[in-house]
Each structure stands twice: as structure tokens, then as C-alpha cells.
GUGU-357654 format. One record per atom (N, C-alpha, C): x, y, z. Coordinates in Angstrom, 2 decimals. Atoms other than C-alpha are relative to their C-alpha. Example, Ala and Ser with C-alpha at 12.3 -4.5 7.8 and 13.67 -1.06 7.14 Angstrom:
<nodes>
X = 0.89, Y = -1.19, Z = 0.00
X = 12.30, Y = -4.50, Z = 7.80
X = 0.90, Y = 1.20, Z = 0.00
X = -0.82, Y = -1.19, Z = -0.06
X = 13.67, Y = -1.06, Z = 7.14
X = -0.77, Y = 1.09, Z = 0.73
</nodes>
This chain:
<nodes>
X = 0.82, Y = 0.44, Z = 1.11
X = 234.28, Y = -6.77, Z = 145.83
X = -0.24, Y = -1.50, Z = 0.11
X = 0.33, Y = 1.42, Z = -0.05
X = 232.68, Y = -10.15, Z = 145.32
X = -0.84, Y = -0.35, Z = 1.21
X = 0.79, Y = 0.49, Z = -1.13
X = 230.84, Y = -12.28, Z = 147.83
X = 0.87, Y = -0.13, Z = 1.23
X = -0.72, Y = 0.11, Z = -1.26
X = 231.92, Y = -12.01, Z = 151.42
X = -0.99, Y = -0.46, Z = 1.06
X = 0.85, Y = 0.43, Z = -1.10
X = 230.51, Y = -13.78, Z = 154.44
X = 0.23, Y = 0.87, Z = 1.21
X = -0.09, Y = -0.85, Z = -1.17
X = 229.77, Y = -11.50, Z = 157.36
X = -0.99, Y = -0.50, Z = 1.04
X = 0.91, Y = 0.29, Z = -1.09
X = 228.24, Y = -12.14, Z = 160.72
X = -0.31, Y = 1.32, Z = 0.69
X = 0.42, Y = -1.26, Z = -0.61
X = 226.27, Y = -9.15, Z = 161.97
X = -0.74, Y = -0.35, Z = 1.28
X = 0.61, Y = 0.31, Z = -1.28
X = 225.58, Y = -9.60, Z = 165.66
X = -1.05, Y = 1.01, Z = 0.40
X = 0.93, Y = -1.07, Z = -0.35
X = 223.84, Y = -6.26, Z = 166.07
X = 0.06, Y = 1.06, Z = -1.10
X = 0.04, Y = -0.97, Z = 1.08
X = 222.70, Y = -3.84, Z = 163.39
X = -0.28, Y = 1.40, Z = 0.56
X = 0.20, Y = -1.37, Z = -0.45
X = 223.03, Y = -0.10, Z = 163.99
X = -1.27, Y = 0.57, Z = -0.63
X = 1.27, Y = -0.59, Z = 0.45
X = 219.87, Y = 2.01, Z = 163.58
X = 0.10, Y = 0.57, Z = -1.41
X = -0.16, Y = -0.60, Z = 1.32
X = 221.20, Y = 3.86, Z = 160.53
X = 0.02, Y = -1.01, Z = -1.12
X = -0.09, Y = 1.05, Z = 1.01
X = 221.73, Y = 0.58, Z = 158.67
X = -1.25, Y = -0.88, Z = -0.04
X = 1.21, Y = 0.83, Z = -0.09
X = 218.38, Y = -0.97, Z = 159.66
X = -1.16, Y = 0.68, Z = -0.71
X = 1.02, Y = -0.74, Z = 0.72
X = 216.42, Y = 0.98, Z = 157.03
X = -1.21, Y = -0.85, Z = -0.34
X = 1.12, Y = 0.87, Z = 0.33
X = 214.26, Y = -2.05, Z = 156.23
X = -1.06, Y = -0.02, Z = 1.11
X = 0.94, Y = -0.08, Z = -1.11
X = 212.62, Y = -1.54, Z = 159.65
X = -0.69, Y = 1.34, Z = 0.11
X = 0.64, Y = -1.32, Z = 0.01
X = 211.61, Y = 2.05, Z = 158.85
X = -0.81, Y = 0.13, Z = -1.29
X = 0.78, Y = 0.05, Z = 1.25
X = 208.76, Y = 1.70, Z = 156.34
X = -0.18, Y = 1.35, Z = -0.69
X = 0.18, Y = -1.32, Z = 0.63
X = 208.53, Y = 5.47, Z = 155.74
X = 1.34, Y = 0.62, Z = -0.40
X = -1.30, Y = -0.50, Z = 0.44
X = 212.25, Y = 5.86, Z = 155.04
X = 0.67, Y = 0.87, Z = 1.03
X = -0.82, Y = -0.83, Z = -0.89
X = 214.75, Y = 8.30, Z = 156.51
X = -0.45, Y = 1.45, Z = 0.09
X = 0.41, Y = -1.40, Z = -0.02
X = 212.94, Y = 11.57, Z = 155.82
X = -1.28, Y = 0.21, Z = -0.78
X = 1.25, Y = -0.35, Z = 0.67
X = 209.98, Y = 13.39, Z = 154.32
X = 0.10, Y = -0.09, Z = -1.53
X = -0.17, Y = 0.02, Z = 1.45
X = 211.46, Y = 13.32, Z = 150.81
X = 0.11, Y = -1.41, Z = -0.58
X = -0.09, Y = 1.40, Z = 0.43
X = 211.26, Y = 9.51, Z = 150.59
X = -1.38, Y = -0.52, Z = -0.37
X = 1.22, Y = 0.68, Z = 0.42
X = 208.57, Y = 7.74, Z = 148.61
X = 0.15, Y = -1.45, Z = 0.38
X = -0.11, Y = 1.35, Z = -0.53
X = 207.82, Y = 4.38, Z = 150.16
X = -1.25, Y = -0.80, Z = -0.34
X = 1.13, Y = 0.86, Z = 0.32
X = 205.64, Y = 1.42, Z = 149.22
X = 0.26, Y = -1.41, Z = 0.53
X = -0.03, Y = 1.40, Z = -0.41
X = 204.94, Y = -1.94, Z = 150.85
X = -0.88, Y = -0.78, Z = -0.96
X = 0.73, Y = 0.85, Z = 0.93
X = 203.85, Y = -4.66, Z = 148.44
X = -0.26, Y = -1.37, Z = 0.63
X = 0.26, Y = 1.35, Z = -0.52
X = 202.30, Y = -8.06, Z = 149.13
X = 1.22, Y = -0.89, Z = -0.22
X = -1.12, Y = 0.93, Z = 0.11
X = 204.81, Y = -10.83, Z = 149.70
X = 1.22, Y = 0.44, Z = 0.78
X = -1.12, Y = -0.44, Z = -0.84
X = 207.02, Y = -8.91, Z = 152.14
X = 1.00, Y = 0.89, Z = -0.71
X = -0.90, Y = -0.87, Z = 0.77
X = 208.48, Y = -6.36, Z = 149.68
X = -0.16, Y = 1.45, Z = 0.47
X = -0.02, Y = -1.41, Z = -0.36
X = 209.46, Y = -2.83, Z = 150.74
X = 0.87, Y = 0.74, Z = -1.01
X = -0.75, Y = -0.84, Z = 0.92
X = 210.54, Y = -0.17, Z = 148.22
X = 0.08, Y = 1.40, Z = 0.58
X = -0.21, Y = -1.39, Z = -0.41
X = 211.99, Y = 3.24, Z = 149.10
X = 0.83, Y = 0.70, Z = -1.07
X = -0.79, Y = -0.78, Z = 0.94
X = 213.21, Y = 5.92, Z = 146.72
X = -0.26, Y = 1.48, Z = 0.27
X = 0.22, Y = -1.43, Z = -0.20
X = 213.65, Y = 9.69, Z = 146.79
X = -1.11, Y = 0.51, Z = -0.91
X = 1.03, Y = -0.63, Z = 0.84
X = 210.77, Y = 11.83, Z = 145.53
X = 0.65, Y = 0.74, Z = -1.16
X = -0.74, Y = -0.73, Z = 1.02
X = 213.31, Y = 13.94, Z = 143.60
X = 1.49, Y = -0.24, Z = 0.23
X = -1.46, Y = 0.09, Z = -0.08
X = 216.99, Y = 13.37, Z = 142.84
X = 0.55, Y = 1.29, Z = -0.58
X = -0.54, Y = -1.28, Z = 0.45
X = 218.80, Y = 16.69, Z = 142.63
X = 1.46, Y = -0.16, Z = -0.41
X = -1.38, Y = 0.04, Z = 0.46
X = 222.10, Y = 17.38, Z = 140.91
X = 0.99, Y = 0.17, Z = 1.13
X = -1.06, Y = -0.13, Z = -1.00
X = 225.24, Y = 16.97, Z = 142.97
X = -0.20, Y = -0.85, Z = 1.24
X = 0.25, Y = 0.86, Z = -1.15
X = 223.67, Y = 14.55, Z = 145.48
X = -0.50, Y = -1.35, Z = -0.50
X = 0.48, Y = 1.33, Z = 0.36
X = 223.11, Y = 10.81, Z = 145.30
X = -1.35, Y = -0.23, Z = 0.63
X = 1.29, Y = 0.43, Z = -0.52
X = 219.54, Y = 9.65, Z = 145.66
X = 0.10, Y = -1.48, Z = 0.33
X = -0.12, Y = 1.39, Z = -0.45
X = 219.28, Y = 6.39, Z = 147.62
X = -1.31, Y = -0.74, Z = -0.30
X = 1.13, Y = 0.86, Z = 0.34
X = 216.94, Y = 3.75, Z = 146.16
X = 0.21, Y = -1.34, Z = 0.69
X = -0.14, Y = 1.22, Z = -0.79
X = 216.23, Y = 0.71, Z = 148.33
X = -1.14, Y = -0.97, Z = -0.28
X = 0.98, Y = 1.06, Z = 0.15
X = 214.45, Y = -2.61, Z = 147.98
X = 0.35, Y = -1.09, Z = 1.00
X = -0.20, Y = 1.09, Z = -0.97
X = 214.00, Y = -5.21, Z = 150.72
X = -1.09, Y = -1.03, Z = -0.22
X = 0.98, Y = 1.08, Z = 0.14
X = 212.29, Y = -8.59, Z = 150.52
X = 0.21, Y = -0.98, Z = 1.12
X = 0.01, Y = 1.00, Z = -1.06
X = 211.45, Y = -10.76, Z = 153.49
X = -1.21, Y = -0.88, Z = -0.26
X = 1.13, Y = 0.90, Z = 0.23
X = 209.33, Y = -13.74, Z = 152.47
X = -0.80, Y = -0.17, Z = 1.29
X = 0.86, Y = 0.00, Z = -1.18
X = 206.36, Y = -13.97, Z = 154.81
X = -0.05, Y = -1.33, Z = 0.75
X = -0.04, Y = 1.25, Z = -0.74
X = 206.98, Y = -17.59, Z = 155.79
X = 0.79, Y = 0.22, Z = 1.28
X = -0.68, Y = -0.16, Z = -1.30
X = 207.87, Y = -17.56, Z = 159.49
X = 0.72, Y = -1.30, Z = 0.34
X = -0.78, Y = 1.21, Z = -0.24
X = 210.54, Y = -20.23, Z = 159.48
X = 1.31, Y = 0.38, Z = 0.66
X = -1.27, Y = -0.26, Z = -0.68
X = 213.80, Y = -20.58, Z = 161.34
X = 1.11, Y = 0.40, Z = -0.97
X = -1.04, Y = -0.35, Z = 0.96
X = 215.79, Y = -20.13, Z = 158.12
X = -0.45, Y = 1.13, Z = -0.93
X = 0.48, Y = -1.13, Z = 0.79
X = 214.03, Y = -16.95, Z = 156.90
X = 1.18, Y = 0.87, Z = -0.44
X = -1.06, Y = -0.83, Z = 0.57
X = 216.20, Y = -14.76, Z = 154.65
X = -0.56, Y = 1.39, Z = -0.29
X = 0.32, Y = -1.38, Z = 0.35
X = 216.12, Y = -10.97, Z = 154.30
X = 0.95, Y = 0.41, Z = -1.12
X = -0.80, Y = -0.42, Z = 1.15
X = 217.31, Y = -9.78, Z = 150.89
X = -0.17, Y = 1.50, Z = -0.16
X = 0.05, Y = -1.46, Z = 0.12
X = 218.21, Y = -6.09, Z = 150.52
X = 0.95, Y = 0.47, Z = -1.10
X = -0.87, Y = -0.64, Z = 0.97
X = 219.61, Y = -3.90, Z = 147.79
X = -0.14, Y = 1.52, Z = 0.19
X = -0.02, Y = -1.45, Z = -0.17
X = 220.61, Y = -0.24, Z = 148.08
X = 0.87, Y = 0.58, Z = -1.10
X = -0.74, Y = -0.60, Z = 1.12
X = 221.67, Y = 1.86, Z = 145.09
X = 0.02, Y = 1.51, Z = 0.14
X = -0.15, Y = -1.45, Z = 0.05
X = 223.01, Y = 5.41, Z = 145.00
X = -0.04, Y = 0.45, Z = -1.44
X = 0.20, Y = -0.43, Z = 1.38
X = 221.80, Y = 7.13, Z = 141.83
X = 0.32, Y = 1.49, Z = -0.11
X = -0.33, Y = -1.40, Z = 0.29
X = 223.23, Y = 10.38, Z = 140.43
X = -0.77, Y = 0.43, Z = -1.24
X = 0.80, Y = -0.48, Z = 1.13
X = 221.01, Y = 12.44, Z = 138.14
X = 0.07, Y = 1.51, Z = -0.08
X = 0.06, Y = -1.44, Z = 0.26
X = 220.51, Y = 15.92, Z = 136.70
X = 1.38, Y = 0.67, Z = 0.05
X = -1.33, Y = -0.57, Z = 0.13
X = 224.23, Y = 16.43, Z = 136.13
X = 0.04, Y = 0.74, Z = -1.33
X = 0.07, Y = -0.80, Z = 1.23
X = 224.50, Y = 19.27, Z = 133.58
X = 1.08, Y = -0.35, Z = -1.03
X = -0.94, Y = 0.15, Z = 1.11
X = 226.15, Y = 18.89, Z = 130.17
X = 0.33, Y = 1.42, Z = -0.47
X = -0.35, Y = -1.37, Z = 0.44
X = 228.09, Y = 22.12, Z = 129.43
X = 0.13, Y = 0.08, Z = -1.52
X = -0.17, Y = -0.27, Z = 1.43
X = 228.12, Y = 23.64, Z = 125.96
X = 1.50, Y = 0.01, Z = -0.30
X = -1.43, Y = 0.07, Z = 0.35
X = 231.45, Y = 22.95, Z = 124.22
X = 0.58, Y = 1.37, Z = -0.33
X = -0.49, Y = -1.32, Z = 0.38
X = 231.71, Y = 26.52, Z = 122.95
X = -0.04, Y = 1.00, Z = 1.16
X = 0.18, Y = -0.93, Z = -1.11
X = 230.49, Y = 28.33, Z = 126.06
X = -0.26, Y = -0.81, Z = 1.27
X = 0.09, Y = 0.86, Z = -1.20
X = 231.19, Y = 26.47, Z = 129.33
X = -1.00, Y = 0.52, Z = 1.03
X = 0.97, Y = -0.53, Z = -0.96
X = 228.81, Y = 28.80, Z = 131.20
X = -1.43, Y = -0.38, Z = -0.37
X = 1.33, Y = 0.40, Z = 0.47
X = 225.86, Y = 27.48, Z = 129.17
X = -0.17, Y = -1.51, Z = 0.14
X = 0.32, Y = 1.41, Z = -0.13
X = 224.16, Y = 24.15, Z = 129.72
X = -0.86, Y = -0.41, Z = -1.20
X = 0.77, Y = 0.46, Z = 1.17
X = 222.82, Y = 22.11, Z = 126.77
X = -0.92, Y = -1.17, Z = 0.34
X = 0.85, Y = 1.12, Z = -0.40
X = 221.13, Y = 19.30, Z = 128.70
X = 0.54, Y = -0.65, Z = 1.26
X = -0.44, Y = 0.76, Z = -1.16
X = 221.69, Y = 16.65, Z = 131.33
X = 0.57, Y = -1.34, Z = -0.44
X = -0.50, Y = 1.35, Z = 0.22
X = 223.78, Y = 13.50, Z = 131.40
X = -1.06, Y = -1.00, Z = 0.46
X = 0.93, Y = 1.03, Z = -0.50
X = 221.79, Y = 10.27, Z = 131.79
X = 0.34, Y = -0.35, Z = 1.45
X = -0.29, Y = 0.42, Z = -1.39
X = 221.44, Y = 9.03, Z = 135.39
X = 1.08, Y = -1.09, Z = 0.02
X = -1.05, Y = 1.00, Z = -0.15
X = 224.37, Y = 6.95, Z = 136.63
X = -0.11, Y = -0.67, Z = 1.36
X = -0.05, Y = 0.74, Z = -1.25
X = 224.85, Y = 4.35, Z = 139.33
X = 1.28, Y = 0.37, Z = 0.74
X = -1.17, Y = -0.42, Z = -0.77
X = 227.15, Y = 5.76, Z = 142.00
X = 0.48, Y = -1.04, Z = 0.98
X = -0.36, Y = 1.05, Z = -0.95
X = 227.06, Y = 2.89, Z = 144.49
X = -1.07, Y = -1.08, Z = -0.02
X = 0.93, Y = 1.13, Z = -0.06
X = 225.45, Y = -0.52, Z = 144.94
X = 0.42, Y = -0.91, Z = 1.14
X = -0.27, Y = 0.92, Z = -1.10
X = 225.17, Y = -2.71, Z = 148.00
X = -1.13, Y = -1.01, Z = 0.07
X = 0.98, Y = 1.08, Z = -0.11
X = 223.42, Y = -6.07, Z = 148.28
X = 0.28, Y = -0.77, Z = 1.29
X = -0.12, Y = 0.76, Z = -1.25
X = 222.77, Y = -7.92, Z = 151.56
X = -0.93, Y = -1.20, Z = -0.05
X = 0.85, Y = 1.15, Z = -0.25
X = 221.44, Y = -11.37, Z = 152.30
X = 0.23, Y = -0.37, Z = 1.46
X = -0.12, Y = 0.27, Z = -1.44
X = 220.72, Y = -11.93, Z = 155.99
X = -0.91, Y = -1.17, Z = 0.36
X = 0.74, Y = 1.18, Z = -0.43
X = 219.59, Y = -15.15, Z = 157.63
X = -0.41, Y = 0.18, Z = 1.45
X = 0.53, Y = -0.10, Z = -1.36
X = 217.42, Y = -15.23, Z = 160.72
X = 0.76, Y = -0.95, Z = 0.92
X = -0.72, Y = 0.79, Z = -0.99
X = 219.34, Y = -16.46, Z = 163.76
X = -0.67, Y = 0.18, Z = 1.36
X = 0.67, Y = -0.10, Z = -1.29
X = 216.96, Y = -16.92, Z = 166.69
X = -1.00, Y = 1.14, Z = 0.05
X = 1.00, Y = -1.05, Z = -0.22
X = 214.49, Y = -14.43, Z = 168.17
X = 0.65, Y = 1.19, Z = 0.69
X = -0.46, Y = -1.20, Z = -0.68
X = 215.05, Y = -10.85, Z = 169.31
X = -0.50, Y = 0.01, Z = 1.43
X = 0.42, Y = -0.15, Z = -1.38
X = 214.98, Y = -10.20, Z = 173.02
X = -0.94, Y = 1.18, Z = 0.12
X = 0.96, Y = -1.07, Z = -0.28
X = 212.09, Y = -8.06, Z = 174.28
X = -0.74, Y = 0.48, Z = -1.24
X = 0.75, Y = -0.38, Z = 1.19
X = 210.44, Y = -8.05, Z = 170.84
X = -1.46, Y = -0.37, Z = 0.19
X = 1.43, Y = 0.30, Z = -0.12
X = 206.65, Y = -7.81, Z = 170.75
X = -0.38, Y = -1.04, Z = -1.04
X = 0.41, Y = 1.08, Z = 0.89
X = 204.99, Y = -10.82, Z = 169.19
X = -1.17, Y = 0.42, Z = -0.85
</nodes>
């Protein structure tokens, strides 16, 4: 918990979601906005599974100290509320809850090798 300084020399493909504008699958709604903003969220969040909502911002200034800001939240929704008298009956759904939250701030350190310009 709290702020921690990390040096990421190489990012694995699964964690580099900000480079996949269409998300990880067909059930992801994705939008690029002016100013270097990328939003990704599930089309539907089903009960019993966390839906991953993501936001990345890379200011478009091409400077040596460019920062990439990312946030990833796991949201739980459609969890049934059982009836107090009859546990087999459902009376509604609990409000959505935040299951996980991760925030990243990454600073540009040089150029990538073999990257197209």
C-alpha cells in the first residue's frame, strides 16, 4: 500500500494494455479521446466476475520527460441479494463494488529499439 518507486525495465505483454487500443477481447468497449486518453471497459459486467475498467493518459507532447498515467479498477456487479425469509429467492442486486485498484505513473526513459517512427 502507499506510494512505491519501481523501475520497470521491460513490460510484459499482458501488462501493456495501454498499447492495445481495442482491449483484451471482443467484450471490451474502447474509446480514444483527444489529448492522449484511452478508456477501456467491459460491455457487460456479469455476477461472480470482476469487470476490468482502465484509463490511460499520455500527454501528446513528445518530450524526454513524458509521463504515462494509468489506472485499472476491478468492479464487481450484479451480486444477488437473497430474500431473508427464503434464501432461494433473490430480491435484487447489491450496488457495484470496487474489488481492486491499481495506479501507475511511468516516465519515459529513452527510445525503444527497433520501434517504427
